[in-house]
C-alpha positions as CSV (number, residue, x, y, z in Angstrom):
1,X,-18.8,4.4,-70.9
2,X,-20.2,7.4,-72.6
3,X,-23.9,6.0,-73.7
4,X,-23.8,5.6,-69.3
5,X,-23.1,8.8,-68.8
6,X,-25.5,10.1,-71.0
7,X,-28.2,8.5,-69.6
8,X,-27.2,9.5,-65.9
9,X,-27.0,12.8,-67.2
10,X,-30.6,12.6,-68.7
11,X,-32.2,11.2,-65.8
12,X,-30.3,14.2,-63.7
13,X,-32.0,16.5,-66.0
14,X,-35.2,14.8,-66.3
15,X,-35.4,15.1,-62.6
16,X,-34.4,17.9,-62.1
17,X,-36.7,19.6,-64.7
18,X,-39.5,17.5,-62.7
19,X,-38.7,19.2,-59.5
20,X,-38.8,22.9,-60.5
21,X,-42.8,21.5,-62.2
22,X,-43.9,20.2,-59.1
23,X,-44.1,22.5,-55.5
24,X,-46.6,22.2,-52.5
25,X,-48.8,24.7,-50.9
26,X,-48.9,24.5,-47.2
27,X,-51.8,24.1,-45.4
28,X,-50.9,27.7,-43.7
29,X,-50.5,29.6,-47.3
30,X,-51.8,30.8,-50.1
31,X,-49.7,29.7,-53.2
32,X,-49.4,32.6,-56.1
33,X,-48.5,30.8,-59.7
34,X,-47.1,33.7,-62.1
35,X,-46.3,33.5,-65.8
36,X,-44.0,35.6,-67.0
37,X,-44.4,38.1,-64.1
38,X,-48.3,37.8,-64.4
39,X,-50.4,36.6,-62.0
40,X,-52.0,33.6,-63.7
41,X,-53.8,31.6,-60.3
42,X,-53.6,31.6,-56.9
43,X,-53.4,28.6,-55.0
44,X,-55.8,28.2,-51.5
45,X,-56.1,24.8,-51.0
46,X,-52.9,22.4,-49.4
47,X,-51.8,19.6,-51.6
48,X,-49.2,18.9,-54.6
49,X,-49.5,20.7,-57.3
50,X,-47.9,21.3,-61.3
51,X,-46.3,24.3,-63.2
52,X,-43.8,24.7,-66.3
53,X,-40.1,24.9,-65.2
54,X,-38.9,28.7,-64.7
55,X,-38.7,31.2,-66.7
56,X,-42.3,30.2,-67.7
57,X,-43.8,30.2,-64.4
58,X,-42.7,31.3,-61.1
59,X,-44.2,30.4,-57.6
60,X,-44.5,32.7,-54.8
61,X,-46.2,32.2,-50.7
62,X,-48.5,34.6,-49.0
63,X,-49.1,33.4,-45.4
64,X,-53.2,33.1,-44.7
65,X,-53.1,33.2,-41.1
66,X,-54.5,36.0,-38.9
67,X,-52.0,37.9,-37.9
68,X,-50.6,40.1,-35.3
69,X,-49.3,43.8,-35.7
70,X,-48.1,45.8,-32.8
71,X,-47.6,49.5,-32.1
72,X,-43.9,50.4,-32.4
73,X,-44.5,54.2,-32.1
74,X,-43.6,55.7,-28.8
75,X,-44.6,59.2,-30.6
76,X,-47.2,60.7,-28.2
77,X,-49.9,62.2,-29.4
78,X,-52.4,65.0,-28.4
79,X,-55.9,64.4,-26.9
80,X,-59.1,66.9,-26.9
81,X,-57.4,68.7,-23.8
82,X,-53.9,69.4,-25.5
83,X,-52.5,66.6,-23.1
84,X,-49.6,64.4,-24.8
85,X,-50.3,60.5,-24.0
86,X,-48.5,58.1,-25.5
87,X,-50.7,54.8,-26.8
88,X,-49.6,51.4,-27.3
89,X,-51.9,49.3,-30.0
90,X,-52.5,46.1,-31.6
91,X,-54.3,44.9,-34.7
92,X,-55.6,41.7,-35.5
93,X,-55.1,41.1,-39.8
94,X,-55.2,39.2,-42.1
95,X,-55.2,38.6,-46.1
96,X,-58.3,37.8,-47.8
97,X,-57.3,38.5,-51.3
98,X,-54.1,37.4,-52.4
99,X,-54.0,39.3,-56.0
100,X,-55.2,42.1,-54.9
101,X,-52.9,42.5,-51.9
102,X,-50.0,41.7,-54.3
103,X,-51.0,44.4,-56.7
104,X,-51.8,47.2,-54.4
105,X,-49.3,46.4,-51.5
106,X,-46.8,44.4,-52.0
107,X,-45.6,40.4,-52.3
108,X,-44.9,39.8,-48.5
109,X,-46.4,40.4,-45.1
110,X,-43.8,42.8,-44.3
111,X,-44.9,45.1,-46.4
112,X,-48.8,45.2,-45.3
113,X,-47.3,45.2,-42.3
114,X,-46.2,48.7,-42.7
115,X,-48.6,50.0,-44.5
116,X,-51.7,48.8,-42.3
117,X,-48.9,50.7,-39.2
118,X,-49.1,53.9,-40.8
119,X,-52.9,54.1,-41.6
120,X,-54.0,52.8,-37.7
121,X,-51.6,55.4,-36.4
122,X,-53.1,58.4,-38.5
123,X,-56.6,56.9,-37.8
124,X,-56.1,56.5,-34.0
125,X,-54.7,60.6,-34.1
126,X,-57.9,61.7,-35.4
127,X,-59.9,59.7,-32.9
128,X,-57.5,60.8,-29.8
129,X,-57.5,64.3,-31.0
130,X,-61.5,64.2,-30.3
131,X,-61.5,62.8,-27.3
132,X,-59.9,63.7,-23.5
133,X,-58.0,61.7,-21.0
134,X,-61.0,60.5,-19.1
135,X,-62.8,59.4,-21.9
136,X,-60.1,56.8,-23.1
137,X,-60.0,55.7,-19.6
138,X,-64.1,55.1,-19.4
139,X,-66.5,52.8,-21.0
140,X,-66.0,55.3,-24.1
141,X,-62.1,53.4,-24.7
142,X,-64.2,50.6,-26.6
143,X,-66.1,53.4,-29.1
144,X,-62.6,54.3,-30.3
145,X,-61.3,51.4,-30.9
146,X,-64.8,50.6,-32.7
147,X,-64.1,54.3,-34.8
148,X,-60.6,52.9,-35.5
149,X,-61.0,50.0,-36.8
150,X,-64.1,51.5,-39.0
151,X,-61.6,54.2,-40.8
152,X,-59.4,51.9,-41.1
153,X,-61.4,49.1,-43.1
154,X,-63.0,52.6,-44.9
155,X,-59.3,52.8,-46.1
156,X,-57.6,49.9,-47.2
157,X,-61.1,49.0,-48.9
158,X,-61.3,52.0,-51.0
159,X,-60.9,52.5,-54.7
160,X,-57.4,50.1,-54.5
161,X,-58.5,47.4,-52.1
162,X,-55.3,45.6,-50.3
163,X,-56.6,42.2,-50.0
164,X,-56.9,42.1,-46.1
165,X,-59.5,41.7,-43.9
166,X,-59.0,43.8,-40.4
167,X,-60.7,41.3,-37.6
168,X,-59.6,44.0,-34.6
169,X,-57.8,47.0,-32.9
170,X,-57.3,47.3,-29.3
171,X,-55.5,49.8,-27.3
172,X,-54.0,48.3,-25.1
173,X,-52.3,51.0,-22.4
174,X,-53.2,54.7,-22.5
175,X,-50.0,56.8,-20.1
176,X,-49.1,60.1,-20.3
177,X,-45.4,60.8,-20.9
178,X,-42.6,60.6,-18.8
179,X,-42.3,64.0,-18.2
180,X,-46.2,64.4,-17.2
181,X,-46.3,60.8,-15.4
182,X,-43.4,62.5,-13.3
183,X,-45.3,65.4,-12.8
184,X,-48.4,63.8,-11.8
185,X,-46.7,61.0,-9.1
186,X,-45.5,64.2,-7.2
187,X,-49.1,65.5,-7.1
188,X,-50.4,62.2,-5.8
189,X,-47.6,61.8,-3.9
190,X,-47.9,65.5,-2.4
191,X,-51.6,65.0,-2.3
192,X,-51.3,61.9,0.2
193,X,-48.9,64.0,1.9
194,X,-51.6,66.3,2.8
195,X,-53.8,63.7,3.8
196,X,-51.6,62.1,6.1
197,X,-50.8,65.2,7.8
198,X,-54.1,66.4,8.2
199,X,-54.8,62.9,9.4
200,X,-52.4,62.9,12.0
201,X,-53.1,66.9,13.3
202,X,-57.2,65.6,13.6
203,X,-55.6,62.3,15.7
204,X,-53.1,65.0,17.9
205,X,-56.7,67.0,18.6
206,X,-58.8,64.3,19.5
207,X,-55.9,63.3,21.5
208,X,-56.1,66.1,23.3
209,X,-59.2,66.1,23.7
210,X,-59.7,62.5,25.4
211,X,-55.9,63.8,27.3
212,X,-57.7,67.1,28.5
213,X,-61.2,65.3,29.4
214,X,-59.4,62.8,31.4
215,X,-57.8,65.3,33.1
216,X,-60.6,67.3,33.6
217,X,-62.5,63.2,35.1
218,X,-59.4,62.7,37.2
219,X,-59.5,66.4,39.0
220,X,-63.2,66.1,39.3
221,X,-62.9,62.4,41.0
222,X,-59.9,63.6,43.2
223,X,-62.2,66.5,44.5
224,X,-64.8,64.5,45.4
225,X,-63.3,61.5,46.8
226,X,-61.5,64.2,48.9
227,X,-64.7,66.5,50.1
228,X,-65.9,62.5,50.6
229,X,-63.1,62.2,53.1
230,X,-62.9,65.1,54.2
231,X,-67.1,65.4,55.0
232,X,-66.1,61.3,56.3
233,X,-63.6,62.7,58.9
234,X,-64.9,65.3,60.8
235,X,-67.6,63.2,61.1
236,X,-65.3,60.6,62.8
237,X,-63.4,63.8,64.3
238,X,-66.8,65.0,65.9
239,X,-67.6,61.3,66.9
240,X,-64.1,61.4,68.9
241,X,-64.9,64.3,70.2
242,X,-68.0,63.6,71.8
243,X,-66.8,60.0,73.1
244,X,-64.1,61.5,74.3
245,X,-66.2,64.9,75.9
246,X,-67.9,61.5,77.3
247,X,-65.0,59.8,78.8
248,X,-63.8,62.6,80.1
249,X,-66.7,64.6,81.8
250,X,-67.1,61.3,84.1
251,X,-63.3,61.6,85.5
252,X,-61.8,65.6,84.9
253,X,-59.0,64.2,86.6
254,X,-58.3,61.0,84.3
255,X,-58.6,63.5,81.2
256,X,-56.2,66.4,82.3
257,X,-53.5,63.0,82.9
258,X,-54.8,61.8,79.5
259,X,-53.6,64.7,77.9
260,X,-50.6,65.8,79.8
261,X,-49.5,62.2,78.5
262,X,-50.3,63.0,74.5
263,X,-48.6,66.7,75.6
264,X,-45.4,64.7,76.5
265,X,-45.7,62.6,73.4
266,X,-46.0,65.2,71.4
267,X,-42.9,67.3,73.1
268,X,-40.6,64.0,73.6
269,X,-41.7,62.2,69.7
270,X,-37.7,62.9,68.6
271,X,-34.5,61.7,70.2
272,X,-32.8,65.3,68.8
273,X,-34.9,67.9,70.8
274,X,-33.3,69.0,73.7
275,X,-35.6,71.5,76.1
276,X,-33.8,73.2,79.3
277,X,-37.0,73.7,81.9
278,X,-36.9,73.2,85.9
279,X,-39.0,70.4,86.5
280,X,-38.8,71.5,90.1
281,X,-40.7,74.7,89.4
282,X,-42.6,74.3,85.8
283,X,-46.2,73.1,85.9
284,X,-45.4,70.5,82.7
285,X,-43.7,67.9,84.7
286,X,-46.7,68.4,87.8
287,X,-47.6,64.3,87.0
288,X,-44.4,63.7,86.5
289,X,-43.0,64.7,89.8
290,X,-46.0,63.9,91.7
291,X,-46.1,59.6,90.1
292,X,-48.9,58.5,90.5
293,X,-50.5,60.3,93.1
294,X,-52.9,62.5,90.9
295,X,-54.5,59.2,89.5
296,X,-58.3,58.7,90.7
297,X,-58.6,56.8,94.1
298,X,-60.8,54.0,94.3
């Protein structure tokens, strides 16, 4: 029984020792092999590898993929005209030399991200101080990003190389700080209101001008129509008078009779009219008293 237990224990110890001597490097990682705390080898190819058991040799892993570092600091920067702006940016970078990276930066990706964030922000601040807001929003924005990238590369490839490669630096947003943004919005709103009021005033003036012109044309049209109507009426009255004169000139008694009828019609036009006269002595009722005797005889 003791012999069986001893064999089983030996096998387990051997398996544990063997497992501590085998490690796998993923295709997305670098494998860094340490021997008594010193870097012995950097394994760049994926696959199964062997090492001595701890504490003689140990292995750690570093990401070899393209990494993205986004800005997290919302502290405003000053432009050339002393305007405070907030810049959002990101950096695409990767670890290219694990040995240099571990010696000069740190043991993992977070160490490199922290130092790279500081370097990028300082380089960006230097470039922003040389530029105006208009330049940051125009085609020169690409020039700013290229200059920042060059400055960052010069620092990570300096006397103590970081073992990293900066692929791209991009500015994603340029904006004023909240206080200035609010002031800019208020000025824009005031300007839009001024333009709107100006357009309303112009429209009102144009409307008044159109209405005045229409009223003038109406008055001219009415005046011309009244003039033409009076002219036609005068011509009609003249023709009527001529016809009357021609007709009455042929028979004076009929003319006198017709005018008397017109006078009676105008006098007794309303039922409420009251006249107090003596029909026997009034010349006005001569035709009525004479009946038809005044009519012309045939």
